A tleap script that builds the chain and sets N, CA, C and O, in Angstrom:
source leaprc.protein.ff14SB
mol = sequence {
  NMET GLU LYS LEU ASN LEU SER ILE VAL THR
  PRO TYR GLY GLU ILE PHE SER GLY GLN VAL
  ASP SER ILE THR MET PRO GLY VAL GLU GLY
  GLU PHE GLY VAL PHE TYR GLY HIE SER ASN
  LEU LEU SER LEU LEU LYS ALA GLY VAL ILE
  GLU PHE ALA TYR ASN ASN LYS ARG GLU LEU
  VAL ALA ILE ASP TRP GLY TYR ALA ASP VAL
  SER ALA THR LYS VAL SER ILE ILE ALA ASN
  GLY ALA VAL ALA ILE GLY GLY ASN ASP GLU
  SER ALA ILE SER ALA GLY ILE ASP SER ALA
  ARG LYS LEU LEU GLU ASP ALA SER ASP ASP
  ARG VAL ALA ILE SER SER VAL VAL SER ARG
  ILE GLU GLN VAL VAL LYS SER GLY CILE
}
set mol.1.N position { 0.391 -11.432 17.511 }
set mol.1.CA position { -0.591 -11.642 16.460 }
set mol.1.C position { -0.184 -12.861 15.636 }
set mol.1.O position { 0.961 -12.985 15.201 }
set mol.2.N position { -1.139 -13.744 15.436 }
set mol.2.CA position { -0.906 -14.928 14.612 }
set mol.2.C position { -0.724 -14.521 13.151 }
set mol.2.O position { -1.280 -13.516 12.707 }
set mol.3.N position { 0.046 -15.293 12.418 }
set mol.3.CA position { 0.346 -15.003 11.011 }
set mol.3.C position { -0.356 -16.000 10.097 }
set mol.3.O position { -0.605 -17.147 10.466 }
set mol.4.N position { -0.666 -15.526 8.895 }
set mol.4.CA position { -1.216 -16.365 7.833 }
set mol.4.C position { -0.080 -16.804 6.916 }
set mol.4.O position { 0.852 -16.038 6.673 }
set mol.5.N position { -0.151 -18.014 6.414 }
set mol.5.CA position { 0.776 -18.451 5.380 }
set mol.5.C position { 0.166 -18.066 4.039 }
set mol.5.O position { -0.949 -18.476 3.718 }
set mol.6.N position { 0.894 -17.280 3.263 }
set mol.6.CA position { 0.402 -16.815 1.966 }
set mol.6.C position { 1.274 -17.377 0.855 }
set mol.6.O position { 2.502 -17.370 0.939 }
set mol.7.N position { 0.614 -17.859 -0.181 }
set mol.7.CA position { 1.294 -18.343 -1.372 }
set mol.7.C position { 0.590 -17.751 -2.593 }
set mol.7.O position { -0.620 -17.907 -2.759 }
set mol.8.N position { 1.361 -17.069 -3.445 }
set mol.8.CA position { 0.830 -16.529 -4.702 }
set mol.8.C position { 1.644 -17.147 -5.833 }
set mol.8.O position { 2.856 -16.944 -5.914 }
set mol.9.N position { 0.972 -17.907 -6.711 }
set mol.9.CA position { 1.656 -18.561 -7.822 }
set mol.9.C position { 0.936 -18.278 -9.138 }
set mol.9.O position { -0.262 -17.995 -9.166 }
set mol.10.N position { 1.691 -18.362 -10.211 }
set mol.10.CA position { 1.164 -18.261 -11.570 }
set mol.10.C position { 1.651 -19.490 -12.334 }
set mol.10.O position { 2.453 -20.260 -11.805 }
set mol.11.N position { 1.189 -19.686 -13.549 }
set mol.11.CA position { 1.719 -20.797 -14.340 }
set mol.11.C position { 3.224 -20.663 -14.607 }
set mol.11.O position { 3.874 -21.633 -14.996 }
set mol.12.N position { 3.769 -19.475 -14.400 }
set mol.12.CA position { 5.179 -19.225 -14.682 }
set mol.12.C position { 6.067 -19.301 -13.445 }
set mol.12.O position { 7.288 -19.186 -13.549 }
set mol.13.N position { 5.456 -19.495 -12.269 }
set mol.13.CA position { 6.249 -19.629 -11.062 }
set mol.13.C position { 5.643 -18.914 -9.871 }
set mol.13.O position { 4.572 -18.311 -9.943 }
set mol.14.N position { 6.375 -19.008 -8.774 }
set mol.14.CA position { 5.926 -18.426 -7.522 }
set mol.14.C position { 6.250 -16.935 -7.467 }
set mol.14.O position { 7.357 -16.518 -7.809 }
set mol.15.N position { 5.274 -16.135 -7.034 }
set mol.15.CA position { 5.447 -14.695 -6.881 }
set mol.15.C position { 5.808 -14.363 -5.437 }
set mol.15.O position { 6.664 -13.516 -5.184 }
set mol.16.N position { 5.145 -15.038 -4.487 }
set mol.16.CA position { 5.410 -14.790 -3.071 }
set mol.16.C position { 5.040 -16.021 -2.262 }
set mol.16.O position { 4.070 -16.714 -2.572 }
set mol.17.N position { 5.821 -16.287 -1.224 }
set mol.17.CA position { 5.498 -17.324 -0.259 }
set mol.17.C position { 6.065 -16.895 1.083 }
set mol.17.O position { 7.265 -16.647 1.206 }
set mol.18.N position { 5.210 -16.807 2.083 }
set mol.18.CA position { 5.680 -16.403 3.397 }
set mol.18.C position { 4.536 -16.134 4.342 }
set mol.18.O position { 3.368 -16.324 4.003 }
set mol.19.N position { 4.886 -15.691 5.526 }
set mol.19.CA position { 3.890 -15.392 6.543 }
set mol.19.C position { 3.564 -13.909 6.526 }
set mol.19.O position { 4.454 -13.063 6.437 }
set mol.20.N position { 2.266 -13.606 6.613 }
set mol.20.CA position { 1.794 -12.221 6.557 }
set mol.20.C position { 0.788 -11.964 7.676 }
set mol.20.O position { 0.225 -12.893 8.255 }
set mol.21.N position { 0.578 -10.679 7.965 }
set mol.21.CA position { -0.392 -10.280 8.988 }
set mol.21.C position { -1.803 -10.188 8.422 }
set mol.21.O position { -2.765 -10.593 9.074 }
set mol.22.N position { -1.929 -9.649 7.193 }
set mol.22.CA position { -3.245 -9.468 6.576 }
set mol.22.C position { -3.103 -9.419 5.065 }
set mol.22.O position { -2.024 -9.166 4.527 }
set mol.23.N position { -4.225 -9.667 4.392 }
set mol.23.CA position { -4.257 -9.672 2.924 }
set mol.23.C position { -5.550 -9.006 2.480 }
set mol.23.O position { -6.605 -9.236 3.072 }
set mol.24.N position { -5.474 -8.179 1.439 }
set mol.24.CA position { -6.655 -7.613 0.801 }
set mol.24.C position { -6.623 -8.050 -0.661 }
set mol.24.O position { -5.603 -7.917 -1.338 }
set mol.25.N position { -7.764 -8.579 -1.142 }
set mol.25.CA position { -7.823 -9.134 -2.495 }
set mol.25.C position { -9.004 -8.575 -3.284 }
set mol.25.O position { -10.017 -8.185 -2.702 }
set mol.26.N position { -8.870 -8.536 -4.620 }
set mol.26.CA position { -9.961 -8.039 -5.478 }
set mol.26.C position { -10.912 -9.154 -5.906 }
set mol.26.O position { -10.791 -9.679 -7.013 }
set mol.27.N position { -11.850 -9.517 -5.045 }
set mol.27.CA position { -12.824 -10.556 -5.384 }
set mol.27.C position { -13.811 -10.058 -6.441 }
set mol.27.O position { -14.016 -8.853 -6.588 }
set mol.28.N position { -14.410 -10.979 -7.165 }
set mol.28.CA position { -15.365 -10.575 -8.198 }
set mol.28.C position { -16.604 -9.917 -7.601 }
set mol.28.O position { -17.279 -9.147 -8.284 }
set mol.29.N position { -16.911 -10.206 -6.341 }
set mol.29.CA position { -18.054 -9.589 -5.671 }
set mol.29.C position { -17.637 -8.337 -4.898 }
set mol.29.O position { -18.470 -7.703 -4.250 }
set mol.30.N position { -16.365 -7.982 -4.963 }
set mol.30.CA position { -15.851 -6.816 -4.254 }
set mol.30.C position { -14.578 -7.161 -3.502 }
set mol.30.O position { -14.261 -8.328 -3.273 }
set mol.31.N position { -13.875 -6.137 -3.133 }
set mol.31.CA position { -12.625 -6.303 -2.413 }
set mol.31.C position { -12.894 -6.865 -1.013 }
set mol.31.O position { -13.872 -6.488 -0.368 }
set mol.32.N position { -12.021 -7.769 -0.546 }
set mol.32.CA position { -12.196 -8.326 0.792 }
set mol.32.C position { -10.849 -8.557 1.457 }
set mol.32.O position { -9.831 -8.764 0.797 }
set mol.33.N position { -10.873 -8.515 2.777 }
set mol.33.CA position { -9.661 -8.705 3.559 }
set mol.33.C position { -9.697 -10.001 4.339 }
set mol.33.O position { -10.763 -10.532 4.652 }
set mol.34.N position { -8.508 -10.503 4.649 }
set mol.34.CA position { -8.375 -11.758 5.381 }
set mol.34.C position { -7.326 -11.580 6.476 }
set mol.34.O position { -6.246 -11.040 6.241 }
set mol.35.N position { -7.668 -12.045 7.673 }
set mol.35.CA position { -6.753 -12.115 8.807 }
set mol.35.C position { -6.699 -13.562 9.285 }
set mol.35.O position { -7.502 -14.395 8.865 }
set mol.36.N position { -5.754 -13.849 10.160 }
set mol.36.CA position { -5.653 -15.171 10.764 }
set mol.36.C position { -6.993 -15.532 11.411 }
set mol.36.O position { -7.600 -14.700 12.085 }
set mol.37.N position { -7.452 -16.761 11.210 }
set mol.37.CA position { -8.700 -17.221 11.791 }
set mol.37.C position { -9.915 -17.050 10.901 }
set mol.37.O position { -11.032 -17.361 11.314 }
set mol.38.N position { -9.715 -16.557 9.677 }
set mol.38.CA position { -10.826 -16.360 8.736 }
set mol.38.C position { -11.507 -17.694 8.451 }
set mol.38.O position { -10.861 -18.742 8.464 }
set mol.39.N position { -12.795 -17.651 8.195 }
set mol.39.CA position { -13.507 -18.877 7.832 }
set mol.39.C position { -13.106 -19.314 6.419 }
set mol.39.O position { -12.619 -18.510 5.625 }
set mol.40.N position { -13.315 -20.590 6.122 }
set mol.40.CA position { -12.953 -21.136 4.814 }
set mol.40.C position { -13.734 -20.447 3.709 }
set mol.40.O position { -14.920 -20.147 3.853 }
set mol.41.N position { -13.046 -20.202 2.606 }
set mol.41.CA position { -13.643 -19.467 1.495 }
set mol.41.C position { -12.889 -19.799 0.216 }
set mol.41.O position { -11.664 -19.922 0.225 }
set mol.42.N position { -13.605 -19.942 -0.863 }
set mol.42.CA position { -13.009 -20.068 -2.191 }
set mol.42.C position { -13.601 -18.945 -3.024 }
set mol.42.O position { -14.822 -18.841 -3.145 }
set mol.43.N position { -12.744 -18.096 -3.604 }
set mol.43.CA position { -13.241 -16.922 -4.326 }
set mol.43.C position { -12.545 -16.769 -5.668 }
set mol.43.O position { -11.348 -17.023 -5.797 }
set mol.44.N position { -13.305 -16.356 -6.648 }
set mol.44.CA position { -12.751 -15.948 -7.933 }
set mol.44.C position { -12.242 -14.519 -7.767 }
set mol.44.O position { -12.922 -13.679 -7.177 }
set mol.45.N position { -11.053 -14.245 -8.286 }
set mol.45.CA position { -10.474 -12.907 -8.197 }
set mol.45.C position { -10.505 -12.249 -9.563 }
set mol.45.O position { -10.298 -12.905 -10.584 }
set mol.46.N position { -10.766 -10.949 -9.577 }
set mol.46.CA position { -10.768 -10.190 -10.829 }
set mol.46.C position { -9.464 -9.399 -10.941 }
set mol.46.O position { -8.651 -9.390 -10.018 }
set mol.47.N position { -9.280 -8.747 -12.063 }
set mol.47.CA position { -8.098 -7.921 -12.272 }
set mol.47.C position { -8.034 -6.849 -11.191 }
set mol.47.O position { -9.017 -6.159 -10.919 }
set mol.48.N position { -6.876 -6.726 -10.590 }
set mol.48.CA position { -6.715 -5.745 -9.528 }
set mol.48.C position { -5.418 -5.960 -8.775 }
set mol.48.O position { -4.447 -6.492 -9.311 }
set mol.49.N position { -5.422 -5.536 -7.521 }
set mol.49.CA position { -4.207 -5.564 -6.715 }
set mol.49.C position { -4.433 -6.365 -5.440 }
set mol.49.O position { -5.412 -6.157 -4.724 }
set mol.50.N position { -3.516 -7.277 -5.170 }
set mol.50.CA position { -3.470 -7.971 -3.889 }
set mol.50.C position { -2.493 -7.175 -3.034 }
set mol.50.O position { -1.364 -6.907 -3.445 }
set mol.51.N position { -2.939 -6.804 -1.848 }
set mol.51.CA position { -2.081 -6.059 -0.924 }
set mol.51.C position { -1.941 -6.889 0.347 }
set mol.51.O position { -2.935 -7.361 0.899 }
set mol.52.N position { -0.699 -7.066 0.810 }
set mol.52.CA position { -0.507 -7.809 2.049 }
set mol.52.C position { 0.537 -7.115 2.906 }
set mol.52.O position { 1.435 -6.436 2.409 }
set mol.53.N position { 0.385 -7.309 4.222 }
set mol.53.CA position { 1.251 -6.641 5.187 }
set mol.53.C position { 1.999 -7.678 6.016 }
set mol.53.O position { 1.441 -8.695 6.428 }
set mol.54.N position { 3.273 -7.392 6.245 }
set mol.54.CA position { 4.092 -8.208 7.128 }
set mol.54.C position { 5.337 -7.416 7.524 }
set mol.54.O position { 5.822 -6.579 6.763 }
set mol.55.N position { 5.840 -7.690 8.713 }
set mol.55.CA position { 7.050 -7.004 9.217 }
set mol.55.C position { 6.978 -5.492 9.062 }
set mol.55.O position { 7.963 -4.858 8.683 }
set mol.56.N position { 5.818 -4.912 9.353 }
set mol.56.CA position { 5.610 -3.457 9.275 }
set mol.56.C position { 5.836 -2.868 7.892 }
set mol.56.O position { 6.224 -1.706 7.773 }
set mol.57.N position { 5.600 -3.646 6.851 }
set mol.57.CA position { 5.642 -3.108 5.492 }
set mol.57.C position { 4.520 -3.724 4.675 }
set mol.57.O position { 3.945 -4.746 5.049 }
set mol.58.N position { 4.219 -3.083 3.556 }
set mol.58.CA position { 3.173 -3.554 2.654 }
set mol.58.C position { 3.783 -3.938 1.318 }
set mol.58.O position { 4.738 -3.313 0.856 }
set mol.59.N position { 3.231 -4.957 0.713 }
set mol.59.CA position { 3.627 -5.400 -0.620 }
set mol.59.C position { 2.400 -5.397 -1.516 }
set mol.59.O position { 1.282 -5.622 -1.053 }
set mol.60.N position { 2.612 -5.145 -2.785 }
set mol.60.CA position { 1.531 -5.152 -3.772 }
set mol.60.C position { 1.859 -6.130 -4.887 }
set mol.60.O position { 3.004 -6.238 -5.326 }
set mol.61.N position { 0.830 -6.841 -5.336 }
set mol.61.CA position { 0.953 -7.720 -6.494 }
set mol.61.C position { -0.270 -7.473 -7.367 }
set mol.61.O position { -1.400 -7.681 -6.926 }
set mol.62.N position { -0.053 -7.031 -8.602 }
set mol.62.CA position { -1.154 -6.848 -9.554 }
set mol.62.C position { -1.430 -8.189 -10.226 }
set mol.62.O position { -0.502 -8.905 -10.600 }
set mol.63.N position { -2.721 -8.528 -10.377 }
set mol.63.CA position { -3.096 -9.770 -11.052 }
set mol.63.C position { -4.113 -9.476 -12.147 }
set mol.63.O position { -4.821 -8.470 -12.100 }
set mol.64.N position { -4.177 -10.369 -13.136 }
set mol.64.CA position { -5.201 -10.211 -14.163 }
set mol.64.C position { -6.483 -10.941 -13.761 }
set mol.64.O position { -7.574 -10.411 -13.968 }
set mol.65.N position { -6.380 -12.124 -13.201 }
set mol.65.CA position { -7.500 -12.848 -12.613 }
set mol.65.C position { -6.957 -14.101 -11.950 }
set mol.65.O position { -5.823 -14.506 -12.205 }
set mol.66.N position { -7.765 -14.712 -11.102 }
set mol.66.CA position { -7.300 -15.921 -10.441 }
set mol.66.C position { -8.311 -16.432 -9.432 }
set mol.66.O position { -9.487 -16.072 -9.458 }
set mol.67.N position { -7.818 -17.283 -8.540 }
set mol.67.CA position { -8.628 -17.887 -7.490 }
set mol.67.C position { -7.893 -17.759 -6.161 }
set mol.67.O position { -6.664 -17.798 -6.117 }
set mol.68.N position { -8.652 -17.608 -5.082 }
set mol.68.CA position { -8.086 -17.596 -3.732 }
set mol.68.C position { -8.761 -18.682 -2.911 }
set mol.68.O position { -9.989 -18.756 -2.853 }
set mol.69.N position { -7.962 -19.516 -2.285 }
set mol.69.CA position { -8.446 -20.550 -1.380 }
set mol.69.C position { -8.018 -20.124 0.026 }
set mol.69.O position { -6.832 -20.136 0.355 }
set mol.70.N position { -8.997 -19.750 0.848 }
set mol.70.CA position { -8.737 -19.199 2.173 }
set mol.70.C position { -9.141 -20.213 3.240 }
set mol.70.O position { -10.220 -20.802 3.180 }
set mol.71.N position { -8.253 -20.404 4.216 }
set mol.71.CA position { -8.588 -21.169 5.421 }
set mol.71.C position { -8.161 -20.336 6.621 }
set mol.71.O position { -7.681 -19.215 6.454 }
set mol.72.N position { -8.325 -20.860 7.807 }
set mol.72.CA position { -8.015 -20.100 9.026 }
set mol.72.C position { -6.541 -19.735 9.144 }
set mol.72.O position { -6.198 -18.730 9.766 }
set mol.73.N position { -5.663 -20.548 8.548 }
set mol.73.CA position { -4.225 -20.332 8.722 }
set mol.73.C position { -3.456 -20.116 7.419 }
set mol.73.O position { -2.260 -19.822 7.440 }
set mol.74.N position { -4.149 -20.263 6.280 }
set mol.74.CA position { -3.428 -20.242 4.995 }
set mol.74.C position { -4.286 -19.629 3.898 }
set mol.74.O position { -5.502 -19.818 3.860 }
set mol.75.N position { -3.631 -18.889 3.005 }
set mol.75.CA position { -4.281 -18.369 1.802 }
set mol.75.C position { -3.422 -18.767 0.605 }
set mol.75.O position { -2.242 -18.423 0.530 }
set mol.76.N position { -4.027 -19.489 -0.320 }
set mol.76.CA position { -3.339 -19.883 -1.550 }
set mol.76.C position { -4.004 -19.160 -2.709 }
set mol.76.O position { -5.212 -19.279 -2.913 }
set mol.77.N position { -3.219 -18.417 -3.461 }
set mol.77.CA position { -3.735 -17.678 -4.606 }
set mol.77.C position { -3.082 -18.219 -5.866 }
set mol.77.O position { -1.859 -18.307 -5.968 }
set mol.78.N position { -3.925 -18.577 -6.817 }
set mol.78.CA position { -3.451 -18.998 -8.133 }
set mol.78.C position { -3.926 -17.942 -9.102 }
set mol.78.O position { -5.129 -17.753 -9.281 }
set mol.79.N position { -2.985 -17.248 -9.733 }
set mol.79.CA position { -3.318 -16.176 -10.665 }
set mol.79.C position { -2.848 -16.555 -12.066 }
set mol.79.O position { -1.821 -17.213 -12.234 }
set mol.80.N position { -3.604 -16.135 -13.053 }
set mol.80.CA position { -3.209 -16.374 -14.436 }
set mol.80.C position { -1.937 -15.592 -14.763 }
set mol.80.O position { -1.024 -16.115 -15.403 }
set mol.81.N position { -1.888 -14.350 -14.325 }
set mol.81.CA position { -0.713 -13.496 -14.520 }
set mol.81.C position { -0.581 -12.573 -13.332 }
set mol.81.O position { -1.585 -12.120 -12.782 }
set mol.82.N position { 0.645 -12.289 -12.929 }
set mol.82.CA position { 0.858 -11.432 -11.764 }
set mol.82.C position { 2.167 -10.673 -11.907 }
set mol.82.O position { 3.122 -11.148 -12.521 }
set mol.83.N position { 2.185 -9.477 -11.323 }
set mol.83.CA position { 3.389 -8.636 -11.314 }
set mol.83.C position { 3.568 -8.095 -9.902 }
set mol.83.O position { 2.688 -7.415 -9.373 }
set mol.84.N position { 4.717 -8.402 -9.293 }
set mol.84.CA position { 5.037 -7.845 -7.979 }
set mol.84.C position { 5.503 -6.406 -8.181 }
set mol.84.O position { 6.290 -6.114 -9.082 }
set mol.85.N position { 5.007 -5.519 -7.332 }
set mol.85.CA position { 5.349 -4.105 -7.446 }
set mol.85.C position { 6.130 -3.712 -6.209 }
set mol.85.O position { 5.640 -3.829 -5.086 }
set mol.86.N position { 7.321 -3.255 -6.420 }
set mol.86.CA position { 8.142 -2.856 -5.281 }
set mol.86.C position { 9.599 -2.860 -5.665 }
set mol.86.O position { 9.957 -2.958 -6.839 }
set mol.87.N position { 10.408 -2.756 -4.681 }
set mol.87.CA position { 11.844 -2.705 -4.898 }
set mol.87.C position { 12.451 -1.611 -4.048 }
set mol.87.O position { 11.764 -0.928 -3.289 }
set mol.88.N position { 13.730 -1.464 -4.191 }
set mol.88.CA position { 14.438 -0.502 -3.354 }
set mol.88.C position { 14.705 0.831 -4.030 }
set mol.88.O position { 15.138 1.782 -3.380 }
set mol.89.N position { 14.450 0.906 -5.322 }
set mol.89.CA position { 14.702 2.180 -5.993 }
set mol.89.C position { 13.528 2.560 -6.889 }
set mol.89.O position { 12.679 1.732 -7.218 }
set mol.90.N position { 13.504 3.832 -7.273 }
set mol.90.CA position { 12.381 4.340 -8.065 }
set mol.90.C position { 12.260 3.685 -9.421 }
set mol.90.O position { 11.147 3.503 -9.915 }
set mol.91.N position { 13.378 3.323 -10.044 }
set mol.91.CA position { 13.296 2.721 -11.375 }
set mol.91.C position { 12.643 1.336 -11.316 }
set mol.91.O position { 11.881 0.978 -12.214 }
set mol.92.N position { 12.930 0.553 -10.269 }
set mol.92.CA position { 12.300 -0.760 -10.119 }
set mol.92.C position { 10.806 -0.613 -9.862 }
set mol.92.O position { 9.996 -1.364 -10.407 }
set mol.93.N position { 10.451 0.353 -9.033 }
set mol.93.CA position { 9.032 0.596 -8.747 }
set mol.93.C position { 8.313 1.070 -9.999 }
set mol.93.O position { 7.207 0.614 -10.291 }
set mol.94.N position { 8.928 1.976 -10.737 }
set mol.94.CA position { 8.331 2.490 -11.974 }
set mol.94.C position { 8.149 1.370 -12.999 }
set mol.94.O position { 7.114 1.295 -13.661 }
set mol.95.N position { 9.140 0.511 -13.127 }
set mol.95.CA position { 9.043 -0.620 -14.054 }
set mol.95.C position { 7.930 -1.565 -13.624 }
set mol.95.O position { 7.207 -2.096 -14.466 }
set mol.96.N position { 7.786 -1.780 -12.307 }
set mol.96.CA position { 6.708 -2.629 -11.792 }
set mol.96.C position { 5.336 -2.053 -12.089 }
set mol.96.O position { 4.415 -2.779 -12.463 }
set mol.97.N position { 5.203 -0.733 -11.921 }
set mol.97.CA position { 3.925 -0.075 -12.219 }
set mol.97.C position { 3.604 -0.187 -13.703 }
set mol.97.O position { 2.459 -0.458 -14.063 }
set mol.98.N position { 4.593 0.017 -14.570 }
set mol.98.CA position { 4.369 -0.108 -16.013 }
set mol.98.C position { 3.961 -1.532 -16.399 }
set mol.98.O position { 3.059 -1.728 -17.213 }
set mol.99.N position { 4.635 -2.525 -15.806 }
set mol.99.CA position { 4.284 -3.926 -16.085 }
set mol.99.C position { 2.880 -4.245 -15.581 }
set mol.99.O position { 2.130 -4.966 -16.239 }
set mol.100.N position { 2.525 -3.708 -14.413 }
set mol.100.CA position { 1.181 -3.926 -13.865 }
set mol.100.C position { 0.129 -3.296 -14.764 }
set mol.100.O position { -0.912 -3.902 -15.016 }
set mol.101.N position { 0.387 -2.083 -15.251 }
set mol.101.CA position { -0.560 -1.406 -16.142 }
set mol.101.C position { -0.788 -2.247 -17.397 }
set mol.101.O position { -1.929 -2.411 -17.829 }
set mol.102.N position { 0.275 -2.779 -17.982 }
set mol.102.CA position { 0.140 -3.594 -19.194 }
set mol.102.C position { -0.653 -4.875 -18.900 }
set mol.102.O position { -1.524 -5.266 -19.677 }
set mol.103.N position { -0.342 -5.523 -17.769 }
set mol.103.CA position { -1.068 -6.739 -17.386 }
set mol.103.C position { -2.555 -6.461 -17.241 }
set mol.103.O position { -3.384 -7.233 -17.723 }
set mol.104.N position { -2.896 -5.364 -16.581 }
set mol.104.CA position { -4.303 -5.015 -16.361 }
set mol.104.C position { -4.990 -4.614 -17.656 }
set mol.104.O position { -6.155 -4.956 -17.862 }
set mol.105.N position { -4.296 -3.897 -18.532 }
set mol.105.CA position { -4.881 -3.509 -19.822 }
set mol.105.C position { -5.153 -4.728 -20.689 }
set mol.105.O position { -6.148 -4.770 -21.412 }
set mol.106.N position { -4.268 -5.724 -20.620 }
set mol.106.CA position { -4.476 -6.954 -21.386 }
set mol.106.C position { -5.634 -7.780 -20.826 }
set mol.106.O position { -6.254 -8.557 -21.553 }
set mol.107.N position { -5.927 -7.610 -19.527 }
set mol.107.CA position { -6.962 -8.412 -18.867 }
set mol.107.C position { -8.350 -7.810 -18.965 }
set mol.107.O position { -9.342 -8.532 -18.862 }
set mol.108.N position { -8.442 -6.496 -19.162 }
set mol.108.CA position { -9.753 -5.858 -19.093 }
set mol.108.C position { -9.853 -4.700 -20.075 }
set mol.108.O position { -8.869 -4.019 -20.361 }
set mol.109.N position { -11.071 -4.490 -20.587 }
set mol.109.CA position { -11.337 -3.338 -21.451 }
set mol.109.C position { -11.871 -2.158 -20.654 }
set mol.109.O position { -12.094 -1.085 -21.215 }
set mol.110.N position { -12.080 -2.342 -19.357 }
set mol.110.CA position { -12.645 -1.311 -18.496 }
set mol.110.C position { -11.546 -0.317 -18.103 }
set mol.110.O position { -10.833 -0.521 -17.120 }
set mol.111.N position { -11.420 0.748 -18.876 }
set mol.111.CA position { -10.359 1.741 -18.660 }
set mol.111.C position { -10.497 2.467 -17.322 }
set mol.111.O position { -9.494 2.836 -16.712 }
set mol.112.N position { -11.720 2.670 -16.869 }
set mol.112.CA position { -11.937 3.337 -15.582 }
set mol.112.C position { -11.397 2.460 -14.454 }
set mol.112.O position { -10.725 2.957 -13.551 }
set mol.113.N position { -11.686 1.163 -14.499 }
set mol.113.CA position { -11.202 0.245 -13.471 }
set mol.113.C position { -9.675 0.168 -13.494 }
set mol.113.O position { -9.036 0.155 -12.441 }
set mol.114.N position { -9.102 0.117 -14.674 }
set mol.114.CA position { -7.642 0.060 -14.801 }
set mol.114.C position { -7.012 1.316 -14.217 }
set mol.114.O position { -6.043 1.241 -13.462 }
set mol.115.N position { -7.564 2.462 -14.569 }
set mol.115.CA position { -7.047 3.728 -14.038 }
set mol.115.C position { -7.150 3.779 -12.525 }
set mol.115.O position { -6.247 4.275 -11.850 }
set mol.116.N position { -8.242 3.268 -11.997 }
set mol.116.CA position { -8.451 3.247 -10.551 }
set mol.116.C position { -7.408 2.372 -9.865 }
set mol.116.O position { -6.846 2.763 -8.842 }
set mol.117.N position { -7.147 1.200 -10.416 }
set mol.117.CA position { -6.163 0.285 -9.830 }
set mol.117.C position { -4.763 0.873 -9.911 }
set mol.117.O position { -4.017 0.834 -8.932 }
set mol.118.N position { -4.399 1.415 -11.063 }
set mol.118.CA position { -3.068 2.012 -11.226 }
set mol.118.C position { -2.903 3.201 -10.287 }
set mol.118.O position { -1.836 3.391 -9.703 }
set mol.119.N position { -3.956 3.998 -10.142 }
set mol.119.CA position { -3.910 5.132 -9.220 }
set mol.119.C position { -3.690 4.650 -7.788 }
set mol.119.O position { -2.915 5.251 -7.044 }
set mol.120.N position { -4.361 3.581 -7.405 }
set mol.120.CA position { -4.180 3.027 -6.058 }
set mol.120.C position { -2.753 2.546 -5.861 }
set mol.120.O position { -2.151 2.794 -4.816 }
set mol.121.N position { -2.206 1.855 -6.864 }
set mol.121.CA position { -0.819 1.389 -6.776 }
set mol.121.C position { 0.120 2.565 -6.570 }
set mol.121.O position { 0.979 2.535 -5.689 }
set mol.122.N position { -0.047 3.609 -7.389 }
set mol.122.CA position { 0.828 4.776 -7.288 }
set mol.122.C position { 0.684 5.458 -5.942 }
set mol.122.O position { 1.671 5.940 -5.386 }
set mol.123.N position { -0.525 5.507 -5.409 }
set mol.123.CA position { -0.763 6.136 -4.106 }
set mol.123.C position { -0.059 5.354 -2.989 }
set mol.123.O position { 0.576 5.945 -2.116 }
set mol.124.N position { -0.176 4.036 -3.025 }
set mol.124.CA position { 0.480 3.211 -2.003 }
set mol.124.C position { 2.000 3.337 -2.107 }
set mol.124.O position { 2.690 3.409 -1.091 }
set mol.125.N position { 2.519 3.364 -3.339 }
set mol.125.CA position { 3.961 3.487 -3.533 }
set mol.125.C position { 4.451 4.826 -3.002 }
set mol.125.O position { 5.493 4.889 -2.350 }
set mol.126.N position { 3.704 5.908 -3.276 }
set mol.126.CA position { 4.101 7.226 -2.791 }
set mol.126.C position { 4.105 7.312 -1.275 }
set mol.126.O position { 4.919 8.024 -0.687 }
set mol.127.N position { 3.176 6.573 -0.634 }
set mol.127.CA position { 3.118 6.598 0.820 }
set mol.127.C position { 4.208 5.737 1.436 }
set mol.127.O position { 4.386 5.722 2.654 }
set mol.128.N position { 4.936 5.024 0.589 }
set mol.128.CA position { 6.058 4.225 1.061 }
set mol.128.C position { 5.677 2.801 1.348 }
set mol.128.O position { 5.237 2.476 2.451 }
set mol.129.N position { 5.841 1.957 0.369 }
set mol.129.CA position { 5.501 0.529 0.518 }
set mol.129.C position { 6.148 -0.018 1.713 }
set mol.129.O position { 5.989 -1.201 2.015 }
savepdb mol mol.pdb
quit
C-alpha cells in the first residue's frame, strides 16, 4: 500500500511529520477521509479530531480549526492550535485528553459537539491507540 506524506503544523511548531496509510479530518462540511491517490482538495477544518493510521497503530490530534491541503501523495495541515493525544502511559493520555478538551472549549461554544469529540477521543484511547 502506498503511503501519504502527512504534515501537521501550528504557529508554535510541528505536531507530526511522516508517512501514513490514511487520514480522517473534521472538515467544515463534514468529516472526510484521505488515502493515497486522493484528488486535489483544499478544505477548511473545524474544531475536532484528526485521526491517522500508520504502522498498524492510530494517532489522534485535536485541533481548534485550520486548513488541509490535499494532493495525491501529500496532506499538509495548518492548524491554529493542536494537541497530540497519546503516549505510553495513562497519565500522558489523560493529560492529552484534558488539554484537548480545553483547546476545544476555547474554540467553540457548542458543548454538544465538544462532548461528542471528547467522547470519541476517549473511545479510541480505550480501544488502544
